[in-house]
MOPAC internal coordinates of N, CA, C and O (Angstrom, degrees):
PM7 1SCF
backbone

  N    0.0000 0     0.00 0     0.00 0    0    0    0
  C    1.4611 1     0.00 0     0.00 0    1    0    0
  C    1.5206 1   108.55 1     0.00 0    2    1    0
  O    1.2310 1   122.17 1   -37.31 1    3    2    1
  N    1.3083 1   113.45 1   142.69 1    3    2    1
  C    1.4384 1   119.59 1   175.97 1    5    3    2
  C    1.4952 1   110.18 1  -119.65 1    6    5    3
  O    1.2310 1   121.17 1   -29.22 1    7    6    5
  N    1.2829 1   115.37 1   150.78 1    7    6    5
  C    1.4436 1   120.86 1   178.03 1    9    7    6
  C    1.5188 1   111.91 1  -102.05 1   10    9    7
  O    1.2310 1   121.88 1  -135.91 1   11   10    9
  N    1.3256 1   114.00 1    44.09 1   11   10    9
  C    1.4480 1   120.28 1   179.18 1   13   11   10
  C    1.5362 1   109.11 1  -116.10 1   14   13   11
  O    1.2310 1   121.01 1   -29.14 1   15   14   13
  N    1.3070 1   115.66 1   150.86 1   15   14   13
  C    1.4612 1   119.47 1   177.29 1   17   15   14
  C    1.5213 1   107.66 1   -76.20 1   18   17   15
  O    1.2310 1   120.80 1   -25.66 1   19   18   17
  N    1.3281 1   116.08 1   154.34 1   19   18   17
  C    1.4481 1   121.74 1   175.98 1   21   19   18
  C    1.5208 1   109.85 1   -67.09 1   22   21   19
  O    1.2310 1   121.16 1   -29.32 1   23   22   21
  N    1.3142 1   115.39 1   150.68 1   23   22   21
  C    1.4531 1   120.99 1   175.99 1   25   23   22
  C    1.4904 1   108.56 1  -145.24 1   26   25   23
  O    1.2310 1   121.15 1   -22.81 1   27   26   25
  N    1.3558 1   115.41 1   157.19 1   27   26   25
  C    1.4625 1   119.24 1   178.26 1   29   27   26
  C    1.5301 1   108.03 1   -78.23 1   30   29   27
  O    1.2310 1   120.67 1   -59.89 1   31   30   29
  N    1.3027 1   116.32 1   120.11 1   31   30   29
  C    1.4749 1   120.47 1   179.84 1   33   31   30
  C    1.5202 1   110.83 1  -106.19 1   34   33   31
  O    1.2310 1   119.43 1   177.72 1   35   34   33
  N    1.2887 1   118.69 1    -2.28 1   35   34   33
  C    1.4401 1   123.09 1  -176.02 1   37   35   34
  C    1.5165 1   108.93 1  -110.06 1   38   37   35
  O    1.2310 1   120.68 1   -49.84 1   39   38   37
  N    1.3316 1   116.31 1   130.16 1   39   38   37
  C    1.4575 1   119.83 1   175.70 1   41   39   38
  C    1.5345 1   106.84 1   -85.97 1   42   41   39
  O    1.2310 1   119.82 1   -71.31 1   43   42   41
  N    1.3138 1   117.95 1   108.69 1   43   42   41
  C    1.4761 1   121.11 1  -174.93 1   45   43   42
  C    1.5058 1   112.56 1   -64.31 1   46   45   43
  O    1.2310 1   121.04 1   -22.95 1   47   46   45
  N    1.3299 1   115.62 1   157.05 1   47   46   45
  C    1.4910 1   118.77 1   176.68 1   49   47   46
  C    1.5092 1   109.13 1   -76.27 1   50   49   47
  O    1.2310 1   120.60 1     6.54 1   51   50   49
  N    1.3344 1   116.46 1  -173.46 1   51   50   49
  C    1.4640 1   119.14 1  -172.68 1   53   51   50
  C    1.5561 1   112.05 1   -65.68 1   54   53   51
  O    1.2310 1   120.15 1   162.67 1   55   54   53
  N    1.3594 1   117.32 1   -17.33 1   55   54   53
  C    1.4390 1   120.84 1   175.49 1   57   55   54
  C    1.5118 1   112.34 1   -95.75 1   58   57   55
  O    1.2310 1   121.39 1  -169.99 1   59   58   57
  N    1.3393 1   114.95 1    10.01 1   59   58   57
  C    1.4623 1   123.59 1   179.82 1   61   59   58
  C    1.5350 1   112.77 1    57.27 1   62   61   59
  O    1.2310 1   121.83 1  -137.31 1   63   62   61
  N    1.3213 1   114.10 1    42.69 1   63   62   61
  C    1.4921 1   118.28 1   176.61 1   65   63   62
  C    1.4962 1   111.29 1  -140.50 1   66   65   63
  O    1.2310 1   120.13 1   -20.31 1   67   66   65
  N    1.3335 1   117.35 1   159.69 1   67   66   65
  C    1.4281 1   122.76 1   177.48 1   69   67   66
  C    1.5203 1   109.35 1   -83.34 1   70   69   67
  O    1.2310 1   120.04 1   -46.69 1   71   70   69
  N    1.2890 1   117.53 1   133.31 1   71   70   69
  C    1.4696 1   123.67 1   171.01 1   73   71   70
  C    1.5132 1   110.67 1  -134.79 1   74   73   71
  O    1.2310 1   119.78 1   -19.91 1   75   74   73
  N    1.2740 1   118.03 1   160.09 1   75   74   73
  C    1.4431 1   123.01 1   175.64 1   77   75   74
  C    1.5218 1   108.77 1   -63.41 1   78   77   75
  O    1.2310 1   120.71 1   145.27 1   79   78   77
  N    1.3548 1   116.26 1   -34.73 1   79   78   77
  C    1.4717 1   119.38 1  -179.93 1   81   79   78
  C    1.5596 1   109.98 1   -66.11 1   82   81   79
  O    1.2310 1   120.56 1   138.38 1   83   82   81
  N    1.3455 1   116.53 1   -41.62 1   83   82   81
  C    1.4610 1   119.22 1  -179.19 1   85   83   82
  C    1.5460 1   109.63 1   -66.10 1   86   85   83
  O    1.2310 1   120.15 1   145.55 1   87   86   85
  N    1.3440 1   117.31 1   -34.45 1   87   86   85
  C    1.4669 1   120.64 1   176.79 1   89   87   86
  C    1.5362 1   109.34 1   -67.14 1   90   89   87
  O    1.2310 1   120.29 1   138.89 1   91   90   89
  N    1.3140 1   117.05 1   -41.11 1   91   90   89
  C    1.4820 1   120.59 1   176.90 1   93   91   90
  C    1.5137 1   110.83 1   -61.91 1   94   93   91
  O    1.2310 1   120.72 1   135.74 1   95   94   93
  N    1.3129 1   116.23 1   -44.26 1   95   94   93
  C    1.4761 1   118.99 1   179.96 1   97   95   94
  C    1.5014 1   111.96 1   -63.07 1   98   97   95
  O    1.2310 1   120.63 1   139.44 1   99   98   97
  N    1.2968 1   116.41 1   -40.56 1   99   98   97
  C    1.4713 1   119.38 1   179.21 1  101   99   98
  C    1.5189 1   110.73 1   -64.92 1  102  101   99
  O    1.2310 1   120.31 1   138.16 1  103  102  101
  N    1.3483 1   117.02 1   -41.84 1  103  102  101
  C    1.4561 1   121.10 1   178.43 1  105  103  102
  C    1.5426 1   110.33 1   -65.35 1  106  105  103
  O    1.2310 1   120.74 1   139.64 1  107  106  105
  N    1.3269 1   116.19 1   -40.36 1  107  106  105
  C    1.4903 1   120.35 1   179.18 1  109  107  106
  C    1.5368 1   109.09 1   -65.28 1  110  109  107
  O    1.2310 1   120.06 1   135.73 1  111  110  109
  N    1.3064 1   117.49 1   -44.27 1  111  110  109
  C    1.4680 1   120.15 1   178.69 1  113  111  110
  C    1.5256 1   111.49 1   -61.03 1  114  113  111
  O    1.2310 1   120.31 1   138.21 1  115  114  113
  N    1.3424 1   117.00 1   -41.79 1  115  114  113
  C    1.4385 1   120.82 1   176.64 1  117  115  114
  C    1.5251 1   113.39 1   -62.16 1  118  117  115
  O    1.2310 1   121.50 1   138.15 1  119  118  117
  N    1.3057 1   114.74 1   -41.85 1  119  118  117
  C    1.5024 1   121.88 1   179.64 1  121  119  118
  C    1.5478 1   109.08 1   -63.20 1  122  121  119
  O    1.2310 1   120.82 1   132.15 1  123  122  121
  N    1.3454 1   116.04 1   -47.85 1  123  122  121
  C    1.4355 1   119.44 1  -179.43 1  125  123  122
  C    1.5111 1   112.59 1   -66.63 1  126  125  123
  O    1.2310 1   120.39 1   145.01 1  127  126  125
  N    1.3199 1   116.86 1   -34.99 1  127  126  125
  C    1.4933 1   121.90 1   177.60 1  129  127  126
  C    1.5531 1   108.60 1   -64.12 1  130  129  127
  O    1.2310 1   121.17 1   137.95 1  131  130  129
  N    1.3427 1   115.37 1   -42.05 1  131  130  129
  C    1.4560 1   121.00 1  -179.61 1  133  131  130
  C    1.5658 1   111.39 1   -64.69 1  134  133  131
  O    1.2310 1   121.56 1   146.99 1  135  134  133
  N    1.3189 1   114.62 1   -33.01 1  135  134  133
  C    1.4708 1   119.83 1   179.40 1  137  135  134
  C    1.5320 1   112.17 1   -83.19 1  138  137  135
  O    1.2310 1   120.58 1   174.78 1  139  138  137
  N    1.3061 1   116.50 1    -5.22 1  139  138  137
  C    1.4653 1   119.88 1   179.17 1  141  139  138
  C    1.5256 1   114.39 1    90.55 1  142  141  139
  O    1.2310 1   120.63 1  -173.63 1  143  142  141
  N    1.3267 1   116.41 1     6.37 1  143  142  141
  C    1.4727 1   119.98 1   178.93 1  145  143  142
  C    1.5151 1   108.09 1  -101.22 1  146  145  143
  O    1.2310 1   120.17 1   -51.57 1  147  146  145
  N    1.3159 1   117.27 1   128.43 1  147  146  145
  C    1.4700 1   118.99 1   179.76 1  149  147  146
  C    1.5229 1   112.93 1   -90.30 1  150  149  147
  O    1.2310 1   120.49 1   173.27 1  151  150  149
  N    1.3238 1   116.67 1    -6.73 1  151  150  149
  C    1.4285 1   118.67 1  -174.20 1  153  151  150
  C    1.5195 1   111.77 1   -86.14 1  154  153  151
  O    1.2310 1   121.16 1   -32.22 1  155  154  153
  N    1.3184 1   115.40 1   147.78 1  155  154  153
  C    1.4538 1   121.44 1   176.96 1  157  155  154
  C    1.5126 1   108.48 1  -153.87 1  158  157  155
  O    1.2310 1   120.25 1   -28.21 1  159  158  157
  N    1.3177 1   117.13 1   151.79 1  159  158  157
  C    1.4554 1   119.59 1  -179.34 1  161  159  158
  C    1.5285 1   109.85 1   -87.45 1  162  161  159
  O    1.2310 1   119.77 1   171.95 1  163  162  161
  N    1.2925 1   118.04 1    -8.05 1  163  162  161
  C    1.4451 1   120.05 1   179.03 1  165  163  162
  C    1.5282 1   108.54 1  -145.16 1  166  165  163
  O    1.2310 1   122.00 1   -17.90 1  167  166  165
  N    1.3276 1   113.78 1   162.10 1  167  166  165
  C    1.4485 1   118.59 1   179.86 1  169  167  166
  C    1.5505 1   108.48 1  -132.73 1  170  169  167
  O    1.2310 1   119.98 1   -26.69 1  171  170  169
  N    1.3390 1   117.63 1   153.31 1  171  170  169
  C    1.4473 1   117.90 1   178.17 1  173  171  170
  C    1.5348 1   113.85 1   -56.79 1  174  173  171
  O    1.2310 1   119.22 1   157.61 1  175  174  173
  N    1.3348 1   119.09 1   -22.39 1  175  174  173
  C    1.4358 1   122.03 1   178.50 1  177  175  174
  C    1.5269 1   111.41 1   -73.28 1  178  177  175
  O    1.2310 1   119.37 1   169.22 1  179  178  177
  N    1.3268 1   118.82 1   -10.78 1  179  178  177
  C    1.4597 1   122.65 1  -179.55 1  181  179  178
  C    1.5202 1   111.90 1    91.97 1  182  181  179
  O    1.2310 1   119.64 1   174.91 1  183  182  181
  N    1.3103 1   118.29 1    -5.09 1  183  182  181
  C    1.4756 1   122.39 1  -179.38 1  185  183  182
  C    1.5283 1   108.61 1   -80.00 1  186  185  183
  O    1.2310 1   119.86 1   -57.33 1  187  186  185
  N    1.3242 1   117.87 1   122.67 1  187  186  185
  C    1.4465 1   122.12 1   178.21 1  189  187  186
  C    1.5210 1   109.12 1  -127.89 1  190  189  187
  O    1.2310 1   119.31 1  -103.20 1  191  190  189
  N    1.3374 1   118.93 1    76.80 1  191  190  189
  C    1.4471 1   120.54 1  -175.27 1  193  191  190
  C    1.5266 1   113.97 1   -63.72 1  194  193  191
  O    1.2310 1   119.80 1   149.76 1  195  194  193
  N    1.3101 1   117.99 1   -30.24 1  195  194  193
  C    1.4432 1   120.93 1  -177.00 1  197  195  194
  C    1.5316 1   112.12 1   -66.69 1  198  197  195
  O    1.2310 1   120.17 1   151.01 1  199  198  197
  N    1.3086 1   117.28 1   -28.99 1  199  198  197
  C    1.4417 1   119.81 1  -179.06 1  201  199  198
  C    1.5288 1   113.75 1   -92.99 1  202  201  199
  O    1.2310 1   119.32 1   166.21 1  203  202  201
  N    1.3125 1   118.90 1   -13.79 1  203  202  201
  C    1.4439 1   122.26 1  -178.68 1  205  203  202
  C    1.5017 1   110.55 1   -61.09 1  206  205  203
  O    1.2310 1   119.22 1   142.13 1  207  206  205
  N    1.2994 1   119.10 1   -37.87 1  207  206  205
  C    1.4837 1   122.56 1   178.12 1  209  207  206
  C    1.5012 1   110.55 1   -56.28 1  210  209  207
  O    1.2310 1   119.98 1   135.84 1  211  210  209
  N    1.3131 1   117.65 1   -44.16 1  211  210  209
  C    1.4616 1   121.76 1  -179.81 1  213  211  210
  C    1.5277 1   111.36 1   -72.55 1  214  213  211
  O    1.2310 1   120.02 1   128.69 1  215  214  213
  N    1.3220 1   117.56 1   -51.31 1  215  214  213
  C    1.4581 1   119.78 1  -172.80 1  217  215  214
  C    1.5424 1   115.76 1   -72.62 1  218  217  215
  O    1.2310 1   120.34 1   163.33 1  219  218  217
  N    1.3401 1   116.96 1   -16.67 1  219  218  217
  C    1.4654 1   119.86 1  -178.93 1  221  219  218
  C    1.5060 1   112.20 1  -104.33 1  222  221  219
  O    1.2310 1   119.50 1  -173.06 1  223  222  221
  N    1.3056 1   118.56 1     6.94 1  223  222  221
  C    1.4792 1   120.98 1   176.46 1  225  223  222
  C    1.4790 1   110.96 1   -69.51 1  226  225  223
  O    1.2310 1   121.02 1   -36.74 1  227  226  225
  N    1.3757 1   115.66 1   143.26 1  227  226  225
  C    1.4499 1   120.48 1  -179.87 1  229  227  226
  C    1.5428 1   109.04 1   -87.66 1  230  229  227
  O    1.2310 1   121.45 1  -112.95 1  231  230  229
  N    1.3011 1   114.83 1    67.05 1  231  230  229
  C    1.4931 1   122.69 1   177.64 1  233  231  230
  C    1.5282 1   107.45 1  -130.84 1  234  233  231
  O    1.2310 1   121.11 1   -13.79 1  235  234  233
  N    1.3380 1   115.48 1   166.21 1  235  234  233
  C    1.4810 1   117.82 1   178.40 1  237  235  234
  C    1.5240 1   110.14 1   -61.71 1  238  237  235
  O    1.2310 1   120.84 1   -29.77 1  239  238  237
  N    1.3504 1   116.00 1   150.23 1  239  238  237
  C    1.4658 1   121.60 1  -177.79 1  241  239  238
  C    1.5569 1   112.92 1   -52.58 1  242  241  239
  O    1.2310 1   120.40 1   141.74 1  243  242  241
  N    1.3068 1   116.85 1   -38.26 1  243  242  241
  C    1.5009 1   118.19 1  -177.59 1  245  243  242
  C    1.5256 1   110.92 1   -63.84 1  246  245  243
  O    1.2310 1   120.01 1   148.88 1  247  246  245
  N    1.3706 1   117.58 1   -31.12 1  247  246  245
  C    1.4523 1   120.22 1   177.74 1  249  247  246
  C    1.5097 1   110.56 1   -72.03 1  250  249  247
  O    1.2310 1   119.81 1   141.85 1  251  250  249
  N    1.3423 1   117.96 1   -38.15 1  251  250  249
  C    1.4763 1   120.97 1   176.60 1  253  251  250
  C    1.5126 1   110.14 1   -64.08 1  254  253  251
  O    1.2310 1   120.05 1   137.80 1  255  254  253
  N    1.3260 1   117.52 1   -42.20 1  255  254  253
  C    1.4408 1   120.97 1  -179.43 1  257  255  254
  C    1.5436 1   111.29 1   -66.00 1  258  257  255
  O    1.2310 1   120.77 1   140.36 1  259  258  257
  N    1.3480 1   116.13 1   -39.64 1  259  258  257
  C    1.4339 1   120.63 1   176.48 1  261  259  258
  C    1.5083 1   109.86 1   -62.46 1  262  261  259
  O    1.2310 1   119.02 1   134.56 1  263  262  261
  N    1.3455 1   119.47 1   -45.44 1  263  262  261
  C    1.4377 1   122.68 1   177.51 1  265  263  262
  C    1.4713 1   114.21 1   -60.90 1  266  265  263
  O    1.2310 1   120.22 1   141.92 1  267  266  265
  N    1.3595 1   117.18 1   -38.08 1  267  266  265
  C    1.4727 1   121.75 1   176.96 1  269  267  266
  C    1.5230 1   110.37 1   -67.16 1  270  269  267
  O    1.2310 1   119.98 1   136.06 1  271  270  269
  N    1.3215 1   117.64 1   -43.94 1  271  270  269
  C    1.4629 1   121.51 1   178.26 1  273  271  270
  C    1.5298 1   111.55 1   -63.90 1  274  273  271
  O    1.2310 1   120.60 1   141.78 1  275  274  273
  N    1.3245 1   116.46 1   -38.22 1  275  274  273
  C    1.4392 1   121.24 1   178.67 1  277  275  274
  C    1.5472 1   110.17 1   -66.99 1  278  277  275
  O    1.2310 1   121.14 1   134.05 1  279  278  277
  N    1.3554 1   115.43 1   -45.95 1  279  278  277
  C    1.4638 1   118.85 1  -178.43 1  281  279  278
  C    1.5478 1   112.19 1   -66.53 1  282  281  279
  O    1.2310 1   120.52 1   148.11 1  283  282  281
  N    1.3204 1   116.61 1   -31.89 1  283  282  281
  C    1.4797 1   118.84 1  -179.70 1  285  283  282
  C    1.4947 1   113.79 1   -95.93 1  286  285  283
  O    1.2310 1   121.10 1  -168.79 1  287  286  285
  N    1.3556 1   115.50 1    11.21 1  287  286  285
  C    1.4850 1   122.47 1   179.25 1  289  287  286
  C    1.5310 1   111.41 1    51.32 1  290  289  287
  O    1.2310 1   121.13 1  -131.78 1  291  290  289
  N    1.3337 1   115.44 1    48.22 1  291  290  289
  C    1.4590 1   117.87 1   178.89 1  293  291  290
  C    1.5524 1   112.26 1  -120.97 1  294  293  291
  O    1.2310 1   121.07 1  -159.52 1  295  294  293
  N    1.3084 1   115.56 1    20.48 1  295  294  293
  C    1.4803 1   118.13 1   172.94 1  297  295  294
  C    1.4941 1   109.45 1   -68.50 1  298  297  295
  O    1.2310 1   120.25 1   -27.48 1  299  298  297
  N    1.3156 1   117.13 1   152.52 1  299  298  297
  C    1.4742 1   121.73 1   179.45 1  301  299  298
  C    1.5246 1   110.14 1   -80.41 1  302  301  299
  O    1.2310 1   120.67 1  -114.86 1  303  302  301
  N    1.3234 1   116.33 1    65.14 1  303  302  301
  C    1.4396 1   121.33 1   178.64 1  305  303  302
  C    1.5277 1   109.37 1   -85.31 1  306  305  303
  O    1.2310 1   120.50 1   -13.30 1  307  306  305
  N    1.3296 1   116.66 1   166.70 1  307  306  305
  C    1.4584 1   120.27 1   179.09 1  309  307  306
  C    1.5421 1   109.91 1   -62.22 1  310  309  307
  O    1.2310 1   120.45 1   138.73 1  311  310  309
  N    1.3384 1   116.74 1   -41.27 1  311  310  309
  C    1.4838 1   119.92 1   179.93 1  313  311  310
  C    1.5158 1   110.33 1   -61.48 1  314  313  311
  O    1.2310 1   119.42 1   132.39 1  315  314  313
  N    1.3492 1   118.72 1   -47.61 1  315  314  313
  C    1.4431 1   120.89 1  -179.66 1  317  315  314
  C    1.5194 1   111.61 1   -65.33 1  318  317  315
  O    1.2310 1   119.44 1   143.89 1  319  318  317
  N    1.3105 1   118.67 1   -36.11 1  319  318  317
  C    1.4514 1   122.00 1   178.88 1  321  319  318
  C    1.5726 1   110.12 1   -68.64 1  322  321  319
  O    1.2310 1   120.76 1   146.43 1  323  322  321
  N    1.3127 1   116.15 1   -33.57 1  323  322  321
  C    1.4764 1   119.92 1   176.82 1  325  323  322
  C    1.5183 1   109.82 1   -68.21 1  326  325  323
  O    1.2310 1   120.35 1   139.23 1  327  326  325
  N    1.3446 1   116.93 1   -40.77 1  327  326  325
  C    1.4727 1   120.50 1   177.84 1  329  327  326
  C    1.5280 1   111.16 1   -60.20 1  330  329  327
  O    1.2310 1   120.93 1   143.83 1  331  330  329
  N    1.3454 1   115.83 1   -36.17 1  331  330  329
  C    1.4578 1   121.11 1  -177.94 1  333  331  330
  C    1.5429 1   112.30 1   -86.73 1  334  333  331
  O    1.2310 1   120.32 1   179.49 1  335  334  333
  N    1.3585 1   116.99 1    -0.51 1  335  334  333
  C    1.4553 1   121.85 1   177.61 1  337  335  334
  C    1.5226 1   113.72 1    78.03 1  338  337  335
  O    1.2310 1   121.29 1  -159.72 1  339  338  337
  N    1.3390 1   115.13 1    20.28 1  339  338  337
  C    1.4790 1   118.06 1  -179.40 1  341  339  338
  C    1.5497 1   111.66 1   -96.47 1  342  341  339
  O    1.2310 1   119.96 1   164.05 1  343  342  341
  N    1.3089 1   117.68 1   -15.95 1  343  342  341
  C    1.4425 1   123.94 1   178.08 1  345  343  342
  C    1.5276 1   110.04 1  -136.75 1  346  345  343
  O    1.2310 1   119.62 1   -22.20 1  347  346  345
  N    1.2767 1   118.33 1   157.80 1  347  346  345
  C    1.4673 1   121.63 1   179.25 1  349  347  346
  C    1.5210 1   111.92 1  -105.19 1  350  349  347
  O    1.2310 1   120.53 1   152.15 1  351  350  349
  N    1.3229 1   116.60 1   -27.85 1  351  350  349
  C    1.4788 1   119.49 1  -175.50 1  353  351  350
  C    1.5455 1   109.65 1  -116.08 1  354  353  351
  O    1.2310 1   120.16 1   -60.51 1  355  354  353
  N    1.3426 1   117.29 1   119.49 1  355  354  353
  C    1.4695 1   119.66 1  -178.76 1  357  355  354
  C    1.5125 1   114.37 1   -81.50 1  358  357  355
  O    1.2310 1   120.33 1  -175.92 1  359  358  357
  N    1.3478 1   116.98 1     4.08 1  359  358  357
  C    1.4757 1   120.06 1  -178.41 1  361  359  358
  C    1.5168 1   110.91 1   -71.28 1  362  361  359
  O    1.2310 1   121.77 1   -36.97 1  363  362  361
  N    1.3338 1   114.21 1   143.03 1  363  362  361
  C    1.4644 1   121.72 1  -179.54 1  365  363  362
  C    1.5153 1   109.34 1   -63.36 1  366  365  363
  O    1.2310 1   120.67 1   -48.64 1  367  366  365
  N    1.3428 1   116.32 1   131.36 1  367  366  365
  C    1.4707 1   121.09 1  -177.82 1  369  367  366
  C    1.5425 1   111.54 1   -76.49 1  370  369  367
  O    1.2310 1   119.81 1   162.53 1  371  370  369
  N    1.3463 1   117.96 1   -17.47 1  371  370  369
  C    1.4470 1   120.46 1  -179.76 1  373  371  370
  C    1.5330 1   112.37 1   -86.76 1  374  373  371
  O    1.2310 1   120.26 1   129.02 1  375  374  373
  N    1.3403 1   117.11 1   -50.98 1  375  374  373
  C    1.4455 1   118.60 1  -176.81 1  377  375  374
  C    1.5702 1   112.40 1   -94.77 1  378  377  375
  O    1.2310 1   120.56 1   153.07 1  379  378  377
  N    1.3081 1   116.53 1   -26.93 1  379  378  377
  C    1.4720 1   121.37 1   178.19 1  381  379  378
  C    1.5158 1   115.14 1    69.25 1  382  381  379
  O    1.2310 1   120.36 1  -170.24 1  383  382  381
  N    1.3550 1   116.91 1     9.76 1  383  382  381
  C    1.4817 1   119.68 1  -175.56 1  385  383  382
  C    1.5079 1   113.78 1  -110.22 1  386  385  383
  O    1.2310 1   119.56 1   148.02 1  387  386  385
  N    1.3301 1   118.45 1   -31.98 1  387  386  385
  C    1.4847 1   120.16 1  -174.64 1  389  387  386
  C    1.5186 1   108.57 1  -126.41 1  390  389  387
  O    1.2310 1   122.44 1   -14.86 1  391  390  389
  N    1.3384 1   112.94 1   165.14 1  391  390  389
  C    1.4557 1   118.03 1   170.92 1  393  391  390
  C    1.5172 1   110.32 1   -69.93 1  394  393  391
  O    1.2310 1   120.57 1   -40.67 1  395  394  393
  N    1.3138 1   116.52 1   139.33 1  395  394  393
  C    1.4550 1   121.45 1  -178.54 1  397  395  394
  C    1.5409 1   110.15 1   -91.24 1  398  397  395
  O    1.2310 1   121.27 1   -90.65 1  399  398  397
  N    1.3276 1   115.17 1    89.35 1  399  398  397
  C    1.4878 1   119.43 1   173.14 1  401  399  398
  C    1.5265 1   106.63 1  -101.67 1  402  401  399
  O    1.2310 1   121.34 1     5.94 1  403  402  401
  N    1.3351 1   115.05 1  -174.06 1  403  402  401
  C    1.5051 1   119.14 1  -176.73 1  405  403  402
  C    1.5149 1   110.52 1   -61.70 1  406  405  403
  O    1.2310 1   119.62 1   139.20 1  407  406  405
  N    1.3142 1   118.34 1   -40.80 1  407  406  405
  C    1.4326 1   122.21 1  -179.91 1  409  407  406
  C    1.5217 1   111.24 1   -62.41 1  410  409  407
  O    1.2310 1   120.28 1   134.69 1  411  410  409
  N    1.3242 1   117.07 1   -45.31 1  411  410  409
  C    1.4361 1   122.96 1  -178.59 1  413  411  410
  C    1.5471 1   109.95 1   -65.88 1  414  413  411
  O    1.2310 1   120.67 1   137.67 1  415  414  413
  N    1.3123 1   116.32 1   -42.33 1  415  414  413
  C    1.4654 1   119.98 1  -178.75 1  417  415  414
  C    1.5403 1   110.07 1   -64.47 1  418  417  415
  O    1.2310 1   120.10 1   180.00 1  419  418  417

């Protein structure tokens, strides 16, 4: 037991509520700060200016999703599948000459 008054220890998101996403953003910011990088794709306030460009484009949803996956390096490329242990060879299956990363794809 502590003899201290309660206090708000959570920085609420832009809607002033706790979400799993805001907890993730806070953890990501802390991790990046510990690594010496001040950049983050999200903030505990819920403001994500880096992604607004993608999500507010007047294009079909599948193009926005592709852009988001490309920007976050989460396309199912040979390199990413090798990192996840799903493939053994990161070489592009179409050209056979280079590793298939997001840039190559």
